Chimera marker file (.cmm) of the C-alpha trace (Angstrom):
<marker_set name="trace">
<marker id="1" x="6.089" y="-29.687" z="-7.584" r="1" g="1" b="0" radius="0.5"/>
<marker id="2" x="2.357" y="-29.027" z="-7.268" r="1" g="1" b="0" radius="0.5"/>
<marker id="3" x="0.088" y="-29.197" z="-4.379" r="1" g="1" b="0" radius="0.5"/>
<marker id="4" x="-3.183" y="-31.295" z="-5.367" r="1" g="1" b="0" radius="0.5"/>
<marker id="5" x="-4.196" y="-29.520" z="-8.979" r="1" g="1" b="0" radius="0.5"/>
<marker id="6" x="-2.650" y="-26.090" z="-8.117" r="1" g="1" b="0" radius="0.5"/>
<marker id="7" x="-1.806" y="-24.364" z="-11.398" r="1" g="1" b="0" radius="0.5"/>
<marker id="8" x="1.334" y="-22.176" z="-11.354" r="1" g="1" b="0" radius="0.5"/>
<marker id="9" x="2.339" y="-19.378" z="-12.944" r="1" g="1" b="0" radius="0.5"/>
<marker id="10" x="5.662" y="-18.082" z="-14.148" r="1" g="1" b="0" radius="0.5"/>
<marker id="11" x="7.437" y="-15.035" z="-12.839" r="1" g="1" b="0" radius="0.5"/>
<marker id="12" x="6.322" y="-12.870" z="-16.517" r="1" g="1" b="0" radius="0.5"/>
<marker id="13" x="2.839" y="-13.939" z="-15.615" r="1" g="1" b="0" radius="0.5"/>
<marker id="14" x="2.811" y="-12.897" z="-12.231" r="1" g="1" b="0" radius="0.5"/>
<marker id="15" x="4.499" y="-9.968" z="-12.969" r="1" g="1" b="0" radius="0.5"/>
<marker id="16" x="1.830" y="-9.007" z="-15.470" r="1" g="1" b="0" radius="0.5"/>
<marker id="17" x="-0.932" y="-10.197" z="-13.154" r="1" g="1" b="0" radius="0.5"/>
<marker id="18" x="-0.012" y="-7.753" z="-10.056" r="1" g="1" b="0" radius="0.5"/>
<marker id="19" x="1.645" y="-4.957" z="-12.037" r="1" g="1" b="0" radius="0.5"/>
<marker id="20" x="5.264" y="-5.408" z="-10.729" r="1" g="1" b="0" radius="0.5"/>
<marker id="21" x="8.307" y="-5.884" z="-12.580" r="1" g="1" b="0" radius="0.5"/>
<marker id="22" x="10.034" y="-9.415" z="-12.628" r="1" g="1" b="0" radius="0.5"/>
<marker id="23" x="13.055" y="-7.752" z="-11.115" r="1" g="1" b="0" radius="0.5"/>
<marker id="24" x="10.575" y="-6.596" z="-8.054" r="1" g="1" b="0" radius="0.5"/>
<marker id="25" x="9.312" y="-9.880" z="-7.534" r="1" g="1" b="0" radius="0.5"/>
<marker id="26" x="12.790" y="-10.866" z="-7.339" r="1" g="1" b="0" radius="0.5"/>
<marker id="27" x="13.478" y="-8.155" z="-4.787" r="1" g="1" b="0" radius="0.5"/>
<marker id="28" x="10.314" y="-9.263" z="-2.863" r="1" g="1" b="0" radius="0.5"/>
<marker id="29" x="11.695" y="-12.855" z="-2.550" r="1" g="1" b="0" radius="0.5"/>
<marker id="30" x="15.512" y="-11.901" z="-1.617" r="1" g="1" b="0" radius="0.5"/>
<marker id="31" x="14.057" y="-9.419" z="1.198" r="1" g="1" b="0" radius="0.5"/>
<marker id="32" x="11.836" y="-12.285" z="2.389" r="1" g="1" b="0" radius="0.5"/>
<marker id="33" x="8.515" y="-10.414" z="1.391" r="1" g="1" b="0" radius="0.5"/>
<marker id="34" x="7.719" y="-13.241" z="-0.657" r="1" g="1" b="0" radius="0.5"/>
<marker id="35" x="8.692" y="-16.948" z="0.017" r="1" g="1" b="0" radius="0.5"/>
<marker id="36" x="10.739" y="-18.467" z="-2.432" r="1" g="1" b="0" radius="0.5"/>
<marker id="37" x="8.935" y="-20.025" z="-5.211" r="1" g="1" b="0" radius="0.5"/>
<marker id="38" x="8.917" y="-23.749" z="-6.463" r="1" g="1" b="0" radius="0.5"/>
<marker id="39" x="11.317" y="-23.925" z="-9.575" r="1" g="1" b="0" radius="0.5"/>
<marker id="40" x="11.057" y="-25.793" z="-13.049" r="1" g="1" b="0" radius="0.5"/>
<marker id="41" x="13.693" y="-28.075" z="-13.740" r="1" g="1" b="0" radius="0.5"/>
<marker id="42" x="15.267" y="-25.496" z="-15.884" r="1" g="1" b="0" radius="0.5"/>
<marker id="43" x="15.177" y="-23.389" z="-12.958" r="1" g="1" b="0" radius="0.5"/>
<marker id="44" x="12.295" y="-20.781" z="-13.559" r="1" g="1" b="0" radius="0.5"/>
<marker id="45" x="10.346" y="-19.818" z="-10.654" r="1" g="1" b="0" radius="0.5"/>
<marker id="46" x="6.951" y="-21.094" z="-10.419" r="1" g="1" b="0" radius="0.5"/>
<marker id="47" x="4.319" y="-19.136" z="-8.236" r="1" g="1" b="0" radius="0.5"/>
<marker id="48" x="1.077" y="-20.219" z="-6.650" r="1" g="1" b="0" radius="0.5"/>
<marker id="49" x="-2.139" y="-18.034" z="-6.393" r="1" g="1" b="0" radius="0.5"/>
<marker id="50" x="-1.291" y="-18.033" z="-2.617" r="1" g="1" b="0" radius="0.5"/>
<marker id="51" x="1.890" y="-15.852" z="-4.241" r="1" g="1" b="0" radius="0.5"/>
<marker id="52" x="-0.139" y="-13.457" z="-6.414" r="1" g="1" b="0" radius="0.5"/>
<marker id="53" x="-2.513" y="-12.513" z="-3.567" r="1" g="1" b="0" radius="0.5"/>
<marker id="54" x="0.351" y="-11.906" z="-1.196" r="1" g="1" b="0" radius="0.5"/>
<marker id="55" x="2.208" y="-9.849" z="-3.866" r="1" g="1" b="0" radius="0.5"/>
<marker id="56" x="-1.005" y="-8.129" z="-4.428" r="1" g="1" b="0" radius="0.5"/>
<marker id="57" x="-1.242" y="-7.570" z="-0.466" r="1" g="1" b="0" radius="0.5"/>
<marker id="58" x="2.332" y="-5.798" z="-0.839" r="1" g="1" b="0" radius="0.5"/>
<marker id="59" x="1.496" y="-3.760" z="-3.414" r="1" g="1" b="0" radius="0.5"/>
<marker id="60" x="-1.713" y="-2.587" z="-1.346" r="1" g="1" b="0" radius="0.5"/>
<marker id="61" x="0.229" y="-1.794" z="1.701" r="1" g="1" b="0" radius="0.5"/>
<marker id="62" x="2.842" y="-0.317" z="-0.444" r="1" g="1" b="0" radius="0.5"/>
<marker id="63" x="0.115" y="2.185" z="-1.697" r="1" g="1" b="0" radius="0.5"/>
<marker id="64" x="-1.464" y="2.614" z="1.543" r="1" g="1" b="0" radius="0.5"/>
<marker id="65" x="1.448" y="3.070" z="3.783" r="1" g="1" b="0" radius="0.5"/>
<marker id="66" x="4.106" y="4.034" z="1.481" r="1" g="1" b="0" radius="0.5"/>
<marker id="67" x="4.392" y="7.315" z="-1.071" r="1" g="1" b="0" radius="0.5"/>
<marker id="68" x="5.046" y="6.538" z="-4.698" r="1" g="1" b="0" radius="0.5"/>
<marker id="69" x="8.527" y="7.873" z="-6.303" r="1" g="1" b="0" radius="0.5"/>
<marker id="70" x="6.167" y="9.920" z="-8.742" r="1" g="1" b="0" radius="0.5"/>
<marker id="71" x="4.255" y="11.526" z="-5.348" r="1" g="1" b="0" radius="0.5"/>
<marker id="72" x="7.750" y="12.037" z="-3.919" r="1" g="1" b="0" radius="0.5"/>
<marker id="73" x="8.694" y="14.014" z="-7.172" r="1" g="1" b="0" radius="0.5"/>
<marker id="74" x="5.626" y="16.298" z="-7.291" r="1" g="1" b="0" radius="0.5"/>
<marker id="75" x="5.923" y="17.198" z="-3.113" r="1" g="1" b="0" radius="0.5"/>
<marker id="76" x="9.579" y="18.039" z="-3.800" r="1" g="1" b="0" radius="0.5"/>
<marker id="77" x="9.360" y="19.620" z="-7.004" r="1" g="1" b="0" radius="0.5"/>
<marker id="78" x="6.071" y="21.620" z="-5.591" r="1" g="1" b="0" radius="0.5"/>
<marker id="79" x="8.375" y="22.851" z="-2.946" r="1" g="1" b="0" radius="0.5"/>
<marker id="80" x="10.925" y="24.246" z="-5.334" r="1" g="1" b="0" radius="0.5"/>
<marker id="81" x="8.114" y="25.847" z="-6.719" r="1" g="1" b="0" radius="0.5"/>
<marker id="82" x="7.138" y="27.552" z="-3.876" r="1" g="1" b="0" radius="0.5"/>
<marker id="83" x="10.889" y="28.668" z="-2.992" r="1" g="1" b="0" radius="0.5"/>
<marker id="84" x="10.845" y="30.092" z="-6.347" r="1" g="1" b="0" radius="0.5"/>
<marker id="85" x="7.569" y="32.393" z="-5.777" r="1" g="1" b="0" radius="0.5"/>
<marker id="86" x="9.145" y="33.189" z="-2.708" r="1" g="1" b="0" radius="0.5"/>
<marker id="87" x="12.462" y="34.379" z="-3.967" r="1" g="1" b="0" radius="0.5"/>
<marker id="88" x="10.302" y="36.347" z="-6.859" r="1" g="1" b="0" radius="0.5"/>
<marker id="89" x="8.050" y="38.060" z="-4.594" r="1" g="1" b="0" radius="0.5"/>
<marker id="90" x="8.117" y="41.725" z="-4.461" r="1" g="1" b="0" radius="0.5"/>
<marker id="91" x="6.396" y="44.198" z="-2.100" r="1" g="1" b="0" radius="0.5"/>
<marker id="92" x="6.072" y="46.525" z="-4.807" r="1" g="1" b="0" radius="0.5"/>
<marker id="93" x="4.624" y="44.133" z="-7.729" r="1" g="1" b="0" radius="0.5"/>
<marker id="94" x="1.771" y="44.821" z="-9.133" r="1" g="1" b="0" radius="0.5"/>
<marker id="95" x="-1.258" y="43.154" z="-7.736" r="1" g="1" b="0" radius="0.5"/>
<marker id="96" x="-1.733" y="41.446" z="-10.853" r="1" g="1" b="0" radius="0.5"/>
<marker id="97" x="1.625" y="39.711" z="-10.505" r="1" g="1" b="0" radius="0.5"/>
<marker id="98" x="1.158" y="39.093" z="-6.688" r="1" g="1" b="0" radius="0.5"/>
<marker id="99" x="-2.262" y="37.525" z="-7.528" r="1" g="1" b="0" radius="0.5"/>
<marker id="100" x="-0.754" y="35.203" z="-10.504" r="1" g="1" b="0" radius="0.5"/>
<marker id="101" x="1.856" y="34.236" z="-7.497" r="1" g="1" b="0" radius="0.5"/>
<marker id="102" x="-0.277" y="33.422" z="-5.059" r="1" g="1" b="0" radius="0.5"/>
<marker id="103" x="-2.802" y="31.412" z="-7.371" r="1" g="1" b="0" radius="0.5"/>
<marker id="104" x="0.483" y="29.395" z="-8.708" r="1" g="1" b="0" radius="0.5"/>
<marker id="105" x="1.123" y="28.819" z="-4.682" r="1" g="1" b="0" radius="0.5"/>
<marker id="106" x="-2.371" y="28.014" z="-4.082" r="1" g="1" b="0" radius="0.5"/>
<marker id="107" x="-2.498" y="25.452" z="-7.003" r="1" g="1" b="0" radius="0.5"/>
<marker id="108" x="1.028" y="23.984" z="-6.171" r="1" g="1" b="0" radius="0.5"/>
<marker id="109" x="0.006" y="23.320" z="-2.408" r="1" g="1" b="0" radius="0.5"/>
<marker id="110" x="-3.794" y="22.039" z="-3.288" r="1" g="1" b="0" radius="0.5"/>
<marker id="111" x="-2.090" y="19.286" z="-5.205" r="1" g="1" b="0" radius="0.5"/>
<marker id="112" x="0.239" y="18.236" z="-2.610" r="1" g="1" b="0" radius="0.5"/>
<marker id="113" x="-2.849" y="18.348" z="-0.123" r="1" g="1" b="0" radius="0.5"/>
<marker id="114" x="-4.770" y="16.364" z="-2.454" r="1" g="1" b="0" radius="0.5"/>
<marker id="115" x="-1.793" y="13.244" z="-2.100" r="1" g="1" b="0" radius="0.5"/>
<marker id="116" x="-1.787" y="13.936" z="1.578" r="1" g="1" b="0" radius="0.5"/>
<marker id="117" x="-5.571" y="13.259" z="1.739" r="1" g="1" b="0" radius="0.5"/>
<marker id="118" x="-5.633" y="10.367" z="-0.067" r="1" g="1" b="0" radius="0.5"/>
<marker id="119" x="-2.956" y="8.480" z="1.837" r="1" g="1" b="0" radius="0.5"/>
<marker id="120" x="-4.947" y="9.308" z="4.928" r="1" g="1" b="0" radius="0.5"/>
<marker id="121" x="-8.499" y="8.318" z="3.787" r="1" g="1" b="0" radius="0.5"/>
<marker id="122" x="-6.446" y="5.031" z="2.503" r="1" g="1" b="0" radius="0.5"/>
<marker id="123" x="-5.115" y="4.706" z="5.882" r="1" g="1" b="0" radius="0.5"/>
<marker id="124" x="-8.299" y="5.481" z="7.749" r="1" g="1" b="0" radius="0.5"/>
<marker id="125" x="-10.061" y="2.698" z="5.472" r="1" g="1" b="0" radius="0.5"/>
<marker id="126" x="-7.249" y="0.332" z="6.385" r="1" g="1" b="0" radius="0.5"/>
<marker id="127" x="-7.711" y="1.316" z="10.319" r="1" g="1" b="0" radius="0.5"/>
<marker id="128" x="-11.628" y="0.477" z="10.101" r="1" g="1" b="0" radius="0.5"/>
<marker id="129" x="-10.974" y="-2.851" z="8.876" r="1" g="1" b="0" radius="0.5"/>
<marker id="130" x="-8.344" y="-4.098" z="11.028" r="1" g="1" b="0" radius="0.5"/>
<marker id="131" x="-10.921" y="-2.464" z="13.847" r="1" g="1" b="0" radius="0.5"/>
<marker id="132" x="-13.455" y="-4.494" z="12.691" r="1" g="1" b="0" radius="0.5"/>
<marker id="133" x="-11.098" y="-7.853" z="12.708" r="1" g="1" b="0" radius="0.5"/>
<marker id="134" x="-10.251" y="-7.111" z="16.055" r="1" g="1" b="0" radius="0.5"/>
<marker id="135" x="-13.675" y="-6.424" z="17.167" r="1" g="1" b="0" radius="0.5"/>
<marker id="136" x="-14.556" y="-9.960" z="16.100" r="1" g="1" b="0" radius="0.5"/>
<marker id="137" x="-11.590" y="-11.493" z="17.425" r="1" g="1" b="0" radius="0.5"/>
<marker id="138" x="-12.834" y="-10.202" z="20.930" r="1" g="1" b="0" radius="0.5"/>
<marker id="139" x="-16.095" y="-11.243" z="20.248" r="1" g="1" b="0" radius="0.5"/>
<marker id="140" x="-14.866" y="-14.966" z="19.848" r="1" g="1" b="0" radius="0.5"/>
<marker id="141" x="-12.528" y="-14.841" z="22.605" r="1" g="1" b="0" radius="0.5"/>
<marker id="142" x="-15.168" y="-13.828" z="25.050" r="1" g="1" b="0" radius="0.5"/>
<marker id="143" x="-17.190" y="-16.599" z="23.646" r="1" g="1" b="0" radius="0.5"/>
<marker id="144" x="-14.556" y="-19.299" z="24.552" r="1" g="1" b="0" radius="0.5"/>
<marker id="145" x="-13.987" y="-17.813" z="28.010" r="1" g="1" b="0" radius="0.5"/>
<marker id="146" x="-17.500" y="-18.072" z="28.313" r="1" g="1" b="0" radius="0.5"/>
<marker id="147" x="-17.715" y="-21.432" z="27.227" r="1" g="1" b="0" radius="0.5"/>
<marker id="148" x="-14.276" y="-22.327" z="29.389" r="1" g="1" b="0" radius="0.5"/>
<marker id="149" x="-16.356" y="-21.089" z="32.681" r="1" g="1" b="0" radius="0.5"/>
<marker id="150" x="-19.402" y="-23.126" z="32.000" r="1" g="1" b="0" radius="0.5"/>
<marker id="151" x="-19.731" y="-26.400" z="33.884" r="1" g="1" b="0" radius="0.5"/>
<marker id="152" x="-19.543" y="-29.275" z="31.899" r="1" g="1" b="0" radius="0.5"/>
<marker id="153" x="-22.812" y="-31.192" z="31.037" r="1" g="1" b="0" radius="0.5"/>
<marker id="154" x="-23.681" y="-33.992" z="33.322" r="1" g="1" b="0" radius="0.5"/>
<marker id="155" x="-23.716" y="-37.213" z="32.281" r="1" g="1" b="0" radius="0.5"/>
<marker id="156" x="-26.959" y="-39.394" z="33.076" r="1" g="1" b="0" radius="0.5"/>
<link id1="1" id2="2" r="1" g="1" b="0" radius="0.2"/>
<link id1="2" id2="3" r="1" g="1" b="0" radius="0.2"/>
<link id1="3" id2="4" r="1" g="1" b="0" radius="0.2"/>
<link id1="4" id2="5" r="1" g="1" b="0" radius="0.2"/>
<link id1="5" id2="6" r="1" g="1" b="0" radius="0.2"/>
<link id1="6" id2="7" r="1" g="1" b="0" radius="0.2"/>
<link id1="7" id2="8" r="1" g="1" b="0" radius="0.2"/>
<link id1="8" id2="9" r="1" g="1" b="0" radius="0.2"/>
<link id1="9" id2="10" r="1" g="1" b="0" radius="0.2"/>
<link id1="10" id2="11" r="1" g="1" b="0" radius="0.2"/>
<link id1="11" id2="12" r="1" g="1" b="0" radius="0.2"/>
<link id1="12" id2="13" r="1" g="1" b="0" radius="0.2"/>
<link id1="13" id2="14" r="1" g="1" b="0" radius="0.2"/>
<link id1="14" id2="15" r="1" g="1" b="0" radius="0.2"/>
<link id1="15" id2="16" r="1" g="1" b="0" radius="0.2"/>
<link id1="16" id2="17" r="1" g="1" b="0" radius="0.2"/>
<link id1="17" id2="18" r="1" g="1" b="0" radius="0.2"/>
<link id1="18" id2="19" r="1" g="1" b="0" radius="0.2"/>
<link id1="19" id2="20" r="1" g="1" b="0" radius="0.2"/>
<link id1="20" id2="21" r="1" g="1" b="0" radius="0.2"/>
<link id1="21" id2="22" r="1" g="1" b="0" radius="0.2"/>
<link id1="22" id2="23" r="1" g="1" b="0" radius="0.2"/>
<link id1="23" id2="24" r="1" g="1" b="0" radius="0.2"/>
<link id1="24" id2="25" r="1" g="1" b="0" radius="0.2"/>
<link id1="25" id2="26" r="1" g="1" b="0" radius="0.2"/>
<link id1="26" id2="27" r="1" g="1" b="0" radius="0.2"/>
<link id1="27" id2="28" r="1" g="1" b="0" radius="0.2"/>
<link id1="28" id2="29" r="1" g="1" b="0" radius="0.2"/>
<link id1="29" id2="30" r="1" g="1" b="0" radius="0.2"/>
<link id1="30" id2="31" r="1" g="1" b="0" radius="0.2"/>
<link id1="31" id2="32" r="1" g="1" b="0" radius="0.2"/>
<link id1="32" id2="33" r="1" g="1" b="0" radius="0.2"/>
<link id1="33" id2="34" r="1" g="1" b="0" radius="0.2"/>
<link id1="34" id2="35" r="1" g="1" b="0" radius="0.2"/>
<link id1="35" id2="36" r="1" g="1" b="0" radius="0.2"/>
<link id1="36" id2="37" r="1" g="1" b="0" radius="0.2"/>
<link id1="37" id2="38" r="1" g="1" b="0" radius="0.2"/>
<link id1="38" id2="39" r="1" g="1" b="0" radius="0.2"/>
<link id1="39" id2="40" r="1" g="1" b="0" radius="0.2"/>
<link id1="40" id2="41" r="1" g="1" b="0" radius="0.2"/>
<link id1="41" id2="42" r="1" g="1" b="0" radius="0.2"/>
<link id1="42" id2="43" r="1" g="1" b="0" radius="0.2"/>
<link id1="43" id2="44" r="1" g="1" b="0" radius="0.2"/>
<link id1="44" id2="45" r="1" g="1" b="0" radius="0.2"/>
<link id1="45" id2="46" r="1" g="1" b="0" radius="0.2"/>
<link id1="46" id2="47" r="1" g="1" b="0" radius="0.2"/>
<link id1="47" id2="48" r="1" g="1" b="0" radius="0.2"/>
<link id1="48" id2="49" r="1" g="1" b="0" radius="0.2"/>
<link id1="49" id2="50" r="1" g="1" b="0" radius="0.2"/>
<link id1="50" id2="51" r="1" g="1" b="0" radius="0.2"/>
<link id1="51" id2="52" r="1" g="1" b="0" radius="0.2"/>
<link id1="52" id2="53" r="1" g="1" b="0" radius="0.2"/>
<link id1="53" id2="54" r="1" g="1" b="0" radius="0.2"/>
<link id1="54" id2="55" r="1" g="1" b="0" radius="0.2"/>
<link id1="55" id2="56" r="1" g="1" b="0" radius="0.2"/>
<link id1="56" id2="57" r="1" g="1" b="0" radius="0.2"/>
<link id1="57" id2="58" r="1" g="1" b="0" radius="0.2"/>
<link id1="58" id2="59" r="1" g="1" b="0" radius="0.2"/>
<link id1="59" id2="60" r="1" g="1" b="0" radius="0.2"/>
<link id1="60" id2="61" r="1" g="1" b="0" radius="0.2"/>
<link id1="61" id2="62" r="1" g="1" b="0" radius="0.2"/>
<link id1="62" id2="63" r="1" g="1" b="0" radius="0.2"/>
<link id1="63" id2="64" r="1" g="1" b="0" radius="0.2"/>
<link id1="64" id2="65" r="1" g="1" b="0" radius="0.2"/>
<link id1="65" id2="66" r="1" g="1" b="0" radius="0.2"/>
<link id1="66" id2="67" r="1" g="1" b="0" radius="0.2"/>
<link id1="67" id2="68" r="1" g="1" b="0" radius="0.2"/>
<link id1="68" id2="69" r="1" g="1" b="0" radius="0.2"/>
<link id1="69" id2="70" r="1" g="1" b="0" radius="0.2"/>
<link id1="70" id2="71" r="1" g="1" b="0" radius="0.2"/>
<link id1="71" id2="72" r="1" g="1" b="0" radius="0.2"/>
<link id1="72" id2="73" r="1" g="1" b="0" radius="0.2"/>
<link id1="73" id2="74" r="1" g="1" b="0" radius="0.2"/>
<link id1="74" id2="75" r="1" g="1" b="0" radius="0.2"/>
<link id1="75" id2="76" r="1" g="1" b="0" radius="0.2"/>
<link id1="76" id2="77" r="1" g="1" b="0" radius="0.2"/>
<link id1="77" id2="78" r="1" g="1" b="0" radius="0.2"/>
<link id1="78" id2="79" r="1" g="1" b="0" radius="0.2"/>
<link id1="79" id2="80" r="1" g="1" b="0" radius="0.2"/>
<link id1="80" id2="81" r="1" g="1" b="0" radius="0.2"/>
<link id1="81" id2="82" r="1" g="1" b="0" radius="0.2"/>
<link id1="82" id2="83" r="1" g="1" b="0" radius="0.2"/>
<link id1="83" id2="84" r="1" g="1" b="0" radius="0.2"/>
<link id1="84" id2="85" r="1" g="1" b="0" radius="0.2"/>
<link id1="85" id2="86" r="1" g="1" b="0" radius="0.2"/>
<link id1="86" id2="87" r="1" g="1" b="0" radius="0.2"/>
<link id1="87" id2="88" r="1" g="1" b="0" radius="0.2"/>
<link id1="88" id2="89" r="1" g="1" b="0" radius="0.2"/>
<link id1="89" id2="90" r="1" g="1" b="0" radius="0.2"/>
<link id1="90" id2="91" r="1" g="1" b="0" radius="0.2"/>
<link id1="91" id2="92" r="1" g="1" b="0" radius="0.2"/>
<link id1="92" id2="93" r="1" g="1" b="0" radius="0.2"/>
<link id1="93" id2="94" r="1" g="1" b="0" radius="0.2"/>
<link id1="94" id2="95" r="1" g="1" b="0" radius="0.2"/>
<link id1="95" id2="96" r="1" g="1" b="0" radius="0.2"/>
<link id1="96" id2="97" r="1" g="1" b="0" radius="0.2"/>
<link id1="97" id2="98" r="1" g="1" b="0" radius="0.2"/>
<link id1="98" id2="99" r="1" g="1" b="0" radius="0.2"/>
<link id1="99" id2="100" r="1" g="1" b="0" radius="0.2"/>
<link id1="100" id2="101" r="1" g="1" b="0" radius="0.2"/>
<link id1="101" id2="102" r="1" g="1" b="0" radius="0.2"/>
<link id1="102" id2="103" r="1" g="1" b="0" radius="0.2"/>
<link id1="103" id2="104" r="1" g="1" b="0" radius="0.2"/>
<link id1="104" id2="105" r="1" g="1" b="0" radius="0.2"/>
<link id1="105" id2="106" r="1" g="1" b="0" radius="0.2"/>
<link id1="106" id2="107" r="1" g="1" b="0" radius="0.2"/>
<link id1="107" id2="108" r="1" g="1" b="0" radius="0.2"/>
<link id1="108" id2="109" r="1" g="1" b="0" radius="0.2"/>
<link id1="109" id2="110" r="1" g="1" b="0" radius="0.2"/>
<link id1="110" id2="111" r="1" g="1" b="0" radius="0.2"/>
<link id1="111" id2="112" r="1" g="1" b="0" radius="0.2"/>
<link id1="112" id2="113" r="1" g="1" b="0" radius="0.2"/>
<link id1="113" id2="114" r="1" g="1" b="0" radius="0.2"/>
<link id1="114" id2="115" r="1" g="1" b="0" radius="0.2"/>
<link id1="115" id2="116" r="1" g="1" b="0" radius="0.2"/>
<link id1="116" id2="117" r="1" g="1" b="0" radius="0.2"/>
<link id1="117" id2="118" r="1" g="1" b="0" radius="0.2"/>
<link id1="118" id2="119" r="1" g="1" b="0" radius="0.2"/>
<link id1="119" id2="120" r="1" g="1" b="0" radius="0.2"/>
<link id1="120" id2="121" r="1" g="1" b="0" radius="0.2"/>
<link id1="121" id2="122" r="1" g="1" b="0" radius="0.2"/>
<link id1="122" id2="123" r="1" g="1" b="0" radius="0.2"/>
<link id1="123" id2="124" r="1" g="1" b="0" radius="0.2"/>
<link id1="124" id2="125" r="1" g="1" b="0" radius="0.2"/>
<link id1="125" id2="126" r="1" g="1" b="0" radius="0.2"/>
<link id1="126" id2="127" r="1" g="1" b="0" radius="0.2"/>
<link id1="127" id2="128" r="1" g="1" b="0" radius="0.2"/>
<link id1="128" id2="129" r="1" g="1" b="0" radius="0.2"/>
<link id1="129" id2="130" r="1" g="1" b="0" radius="0.2"/>
<link id1="130" id2="131" r="1" g="1" b="0" radius="0.2"/>
<link id1="131" id2="132" r="1" g="1" b="0" radius="0.2"/>
<link id1="132" id2="133" r="1" g="1" b="0" radius="0.2"/>
<link id1="133" id2="134" r="1" g="1" b="0" radius="0.2"/>
<link id1="134" id2="135" r="1" g="1" b="0" radius="0.2"/>
<link id1="135" id2="136" r="1" g="1" b="0" radius="0.2"/>
<link id1="136" id2="137" r="1" g="1" b="0" radius="0.2"/>
<link id1="137" id2="138" r="1" g="1" b="0" radius="0.2"/>
<link id1="138" id2="139" r="1" g="1" b="0" radius="0.2"/>
<link id1="139" id2="140" r="1" g="1" b="0" radius="0.2"/>
<link id1="140" id2="141" r="1" g="1" b="0" radius="0.2"/>
<link id1="141" id2="142" r="1" g="1" b="0" radius="0.2"/>
<link id1="142" id2="143" r="1" g="1" b="0" radius="0.2"/>
<link id1="143" id2="144" r="1" g="1" b="0" radius="0.2"/>
<link id1="144" id2="145" r="1" g="1" b="0" radius="0.2"/>
<link id1="145" id2="146" r="1" g="1" b="0" radius="0.2"/>
<link id1="146" id2="147" r="1" g="1" b="0" radius="0.2"/>
<link id1="147" id2="148" r="1" g="1" b="0" radius="0.2"/>
<link id1="148" id2="149" r="1" g="1" b="0" radius="0.2"/>
<link id1="149" id2="150" r="1" g="1" b="0" radius="0.2"/>
<link id1="150" id2="151" r="1" g="1" b="0" radius="0.2"/>
<link id1="151" id2="152" r="1" g="1" b="0" radius="0.2"/>
<link id1="152" id2="153" r="1" g="1" b="0" radius="0.2"/>
<link id1="153" id2="154" r="1" g="1" b="0" radius="0.2"/>
<link id1="154" id2="155" r="1" g="1" b="0" radius="0.2"/>
<link id1="155" id2="156" r="1" g="1" b="0" radius="0.2"/>
</marker_set>
């Protein structure tokens, strides 16, 4: 059941540590994002530290690449507010009312902008990390090519 002295965690412990539900862990397993865990005699799932790291990576990627349901709701709600403001707009309204509507529109779009900006910054950071990794791999590959092209040392 265990490789070496590695400690295993039950599904509830992994859920608590990673901030996902037990149902989400089962979903990850079902979709192949997480390998099927070891099981105790009673059928309880047992997860390794590698599994925990993988769940954390999945969560990080979800955060970087995706938008949460709360953010989607905020973006959609904002569009509805903007449509309402547009429908309420009257050219003959007092300047104070037009100003109030415009301030509300600015507030709503700034909230949307903040969500998009956060995602863009996170993506830029991930891109930078991947570029650095590729540079390292390119350097290693060049070193291997040079070593391969060098004549073998003569034996005396």
